[in-house]
N, C-alpha and C positions, 0 to 999 in steps of 0.2 A: 454650816451647823460642821463644829468639831466630834473627833471619834476617838476613844482607843481605842488600842489594840491590849487582847490582854493573852497569853498560854495559860490555860487551868489544866492541873496536874494531878490525877486523881488515884490514888496507890490504899489500897487494902486487899482483904477480902472476899474476892466476887461474888456477886449475889445474883440473883436475878433482880432488874426493876432502876438496876444503878445508873444506865443511859438516860433511858426515857425519865427517870423525879429530873437529875438535872440537867437536860435538854431541856424541861417541861418549865423551871427557874425562865433559863435565857428565856427561851419563847414568850415568857410572862410581863418579859422587857426589851421584847423586839432585837435582840441580839440577832446578830450576823457571821452563819458558822463557816470562816475560812477554811478550816480543814482538820482533821479528826481522825484518829488511828486509837486502835489498842491490840495491848497484848494479854496474854496470860500463861505464866508461867505457873505448876503446883499450883492452882485452886488463886491466886495471886494476882493481882489486877492492876495494869497500867492503863492510865486510859488519859489520853488526853482529845483539848478542844481549843482551836484558835480561834478564836471569836471575838465581831467589833460589835461595840459599843457607844450609846450617844454618851459623850464627855456632860459630866454634872453630876445631880442627883442618880440620874439610872445608873451610872458607872459605881459611882457609891455603894447602892443599893443593890444591885444586882452580887455583886465582891464579893457582902455581907450575907445577904440568902442564899449565895451557894457554899460558905464557911457552913451555917445554919443546917444547907440539906444534910455535908455532905457529913457532919455529924453525926447528923440521925440514921445518916445510912451506915455508919461502924466504920468511916474512908479519913483518908489525909487530905486534904487539899492545897495545894500550894496556888499561887499566883505570881507568874514573870509578866509584869509589862515593855510589851513591842512595840518599840519605837517605828516610826511610818518609813522611815532611811531601809531602818536593819528588813521589815516587812519586804519590801519590793527588792533587794538583793536578796533576797531569799525568794522569791519572785521569778528569777530570771533566770536562776538554777533551773527552772525546769527545762526548758531546751537544751541543756549539757545533753552527750550522748549517755547509753545507760548503757550498763552490762551485767548480767549475770553470772558468777561463781556458785559452782555445786561440790559440792566439800563431803567426801563418798570415802567407808568405811566399813570394818568388822564391827569396829568401834571410835568415838570420836573423842582426842585427848584435847589437855587446855595448851600442849604445846603444836599439834597438828592447827587450829585455829589460830592461833597467838602469831604460828609465822604467814600464815595465809594473807590474815589481817594486816600484819604489820607490812606485806609489800604491797596491799591495797593503800596504804596510809602512807608512803613512801612516796609515793605517785601524787602524794595529793588529790587524794581518789575518796571522794562523802559514800559511807554505809549509808543506806535509806531502810531499808528495812532486814532483818533477816526471817529466816523460815527452815521452823524443823517437814520434815516431808515425811519421818518415820513415824512409827508408834511407839509409844512408849516404852520404854525395855524395864521388864524386871528385873532386881537384885536379887529373887530369891530363884524364882523359879529361873533354869537352863534353856538357852533359847536356842534350836537345832539351824540354824541361820540366819544365825546372828549379821544385822545390818548396821550404820547410823546415816541419815547425809543429811544436813540443811542447806540451806539456800541464801546467798546476801543479795542481794539488789543493791548494784553499787551506780558512783553517777561523777563523768568528768571526764576532762579530758587527754585520752593516752594516745603518746606522738610514737611509741614503737611496740607494736603490741605484741613483736616476735619478742624483746627483750622482755616483757611483762612474762606471758609465757612460761618461756625460758625457765624463768624464778617460779611460777607453779610448779615445771616438769622439777626440778632442783627437789623441791618438796616433797612434790611425790616421792621421789625416790628414797629420798634420805629418811620421811618418816612414815610407809605404806600409805600412804592416801592416795584416792584418787582427788581428782580434782581438776573440774570443768568448767571452761571458759568461754561463754558465746557472747555475744551482741543481743542485746533485749530490743529487738524489732519486730517488723509484725509478720519476718517468716517463720522465727520461734516460737511465737506462738501458734502459728497454722500448719504448722509438719502435716505433710500425708502419707507420706509414705517410706518407709523403713525396708532396706536393701541386708539380711545378710549374707555372709560367705556361709557355707555348710560343716566344709571338715576343722573342728577343731576350734567351732565359733560355735554355729548354732548346735554343733553335739561334739562330744568328746573324744574324736578320733580322728584320726586322716584313713579314712576306707581305705587308700589304695596300700598302703601301708600294712591295714589288716589282709589286703584282700595277696599281699607277696607273700606273707606270712602263712597265710592256706597254700600256698602254689610253693610253698619252700623255698624261694627269692627274698625273703624277709628282710635282711642284710642289704644285698646289695640295691634293690628298691627305697628303704629306708631314709639308708646316706643318701642318695641322691637323691630325694625328698626336702631331708633338709639342708640342704645343700643349695637349691632353688626357692624357700620357705627365706631362706635367710637373705638372700640375693645376690648369689654368688654365684646364678651358673644362670641360664637362660633356659623360662618358663618352658618356652615350647618344643627346647632339644632336650629337656631334662623329663616332658612326660613324652613323651616318642619314647626312649630309652626304658622306659617305667613302663609303658604300653605292650609293650614287647616283650618284655618278665613274665607278663603275666599270660603270654599266649600259652591255650591249650587248660583253661580253670575253666572249671563246673558254671554252666548256669545255678544251678541247684544251691552253691556255694555262695553267690550274689545273695540269693532268695535268702536265708541264714541269716548273713550276716545284714541283710539291712530289715529283717524285723525283732535284729539284737541292737540295734544302731544306741549308742550310752546319749539321750537326750543330755544339751547343758544344762547347769542347774537356776532354774531362774526363767528358761525358755519359753516354755507352755505358758506362766505366768506375764512375760510377758506380750506373748504371740493372742494368749484371748484376751487384753489388756484394750490391744490397741484393734483388736477385732470390733472390739464392745464400743471404743469410740471413731469408729468408721475408718480408721487407718488402708493399704493397699499392705500387703507384705513381699515381700521378692524375695528368691535365694538366686544368687548367683558367684556360682562357684567353679574351679578349674578341677570339681570332683566331675562327679558322672549323673545322669540326668536318672542312671535306675534308681540311685539315693535320691535323687533330687523328689520326686516322683511320690518316692513311700513319707516322707517327714510335712509333704506338699499335703496328703490326705489326713498323716496323722495330725499335725498340729493349722490344717486350713489355711494353706501358705497361697497366696494370688497368683504368684510369677514363678517360673524356674525355666531358667538358662543352665545351661553345665556342658562339661564335653557327652556326647552320645557312643557307650562302646561297644563296638560290632561285632556281633553274636550270630554263628553258623554253626549250624545241629545240636546246637545245644552247648556249647564252648566257645571263651575267649576266642578271639583269630588273632589277638596282640597290634591288632587294629582299631579303630575311632570311625565315628562316620561324623561328616560337616565339618565348620573351623574347628581349631580349638580356642578353649575359654580360656583367654587370657588375662592380663591384671589388664591391658587396653581396650578386649574386649568386652571387661565387665563394666567397662567406664562407656563405652558404648550402649550395652544394653541396659544399662540404666537413663541414660538421657530418650532410649526408645519405650519408657514407659515412663518415664516421665511425659511425653510428645503423646503418648494413647492418653497418661489419662489428665492433659488437659492440666497439668497442674506446672511451678514454676520448680526450677532447680534446687532452691533454697528452700524449699519445701518437702525438702529429699533426712532423708540419715542412710548413713551408710556404717554398716562394724563389720570388722574380720580385722585378720591375725595374723595373716601373714604380706610377705615385700610386694606379692601378688595384686591383693587387696590395696596397695595404695595408688593408685590413679582412680580407683570409685569413691576412697575416702577423704581424698583432697576438691576431689568435683562436686562431693553431696553437698549438700546447706551443712552439715551437722557431721563430718565423719569421728568414726571412735576405734580406735585401735583397741579391742580386745584379747582380753590374758596375752597380748601380744610381745613377739619377736623385738626384741631393741632398737633395733632397725629400724621398725614401722613405728612405734611409740614416739620415737625420735621425729617422726615427723610428720603425726596424725595431726590433728586438735586436739581431737582430748580421748580421754583412756580409760578406761576401766580392767582395773585387776585384781581388786581386794573383794569383788559377789560376784552375783552369779548377773545373764541373759537383765533379768532384771530392772537392773543396776542403769539400766537405757530409758526410764522411768523418770528415774531420777532428775536425770539431764534434763527431758520434758518439762520437769517440772510436777511430774504428778504427785501426790499424800499418798498413803496410805490408802488413807480412806476411801478414797477415789477407786484406787484396783481392788480395795480388799472386796469393792459391789461387785465388780467378777467371779470373786475367787468358790 
């Protein structure tokens, strides 16, 4: 028994019952659905059925009845016959590598999307699906936190991933947009742990610089901090030099700073959502446990690893307790948590802004440079510079409707 294959495309005003009515016609003739897909833009429907039907009377009759049903429903129907060879070639593509490209910014322009999709096209990759992750935007009411994100599902063989990501980084730099590129594998869909740097990531300040200002040594400490963050001097050396300058600072000053830490925009939205969906969270910081524990209590963080200040008689001694938490130590703590939680390293995300974050960013399944220094952005897997910390959720594939359930 020979069979015909047809692609039915339906377009028009979306309304309840369309899919039910059309599949009912197909069912009457014993059609086999090979593929189905639907998209809605501004209540305008694009619906597709790829189906197989017995050649002959059934084949011609089903087309006639589908056309009539489409007319009744007030939508347009278009049929495309598909050869068996064409269909089988299409089937073989499902074994190709799959990737996710996430585009994120305060707003997205045609130029940004054009440049990104041109890179994809130049590499002979196919875009299987495009999905908007952020809510609809009003053109009348001003948004106090504008953000827009779309996710592209692409398929094909990439011989040089480094070259591919470099092109995206250049577009990101030229057009002020964030572009994340990830393999669409089982780990990407099952992240379980998100680790954050603290200073200039989870909070919008470098605490040690703030303490230095209050101790009257702001200029000296800030210069050392900046040099360390840029990767110009060894972190451990810079840490010891800065700590010595804080000698004699009152513990009361630390308490006041902790109570007024400026939490980064989107941080609470991100962490509340992560907690709701069962993620573990951690602070891995070259800063201080004194402030990390405060944030742990305020935001509900699961783990805190940072440097411990030495305090005697209510004042800082200029020393510290235990090992210095530098970049390599952060990576070690990430491995420690992974072992404790019984998960795979590829199920982790690390977020940071400084050179001392690179070891954990490159170790994690997904490393995100957040409003980071150029050296860090150029060496991290992904970056976010256009929105707040909740931009991490879009890289995870969450839609605003999943996030807003938590708010």
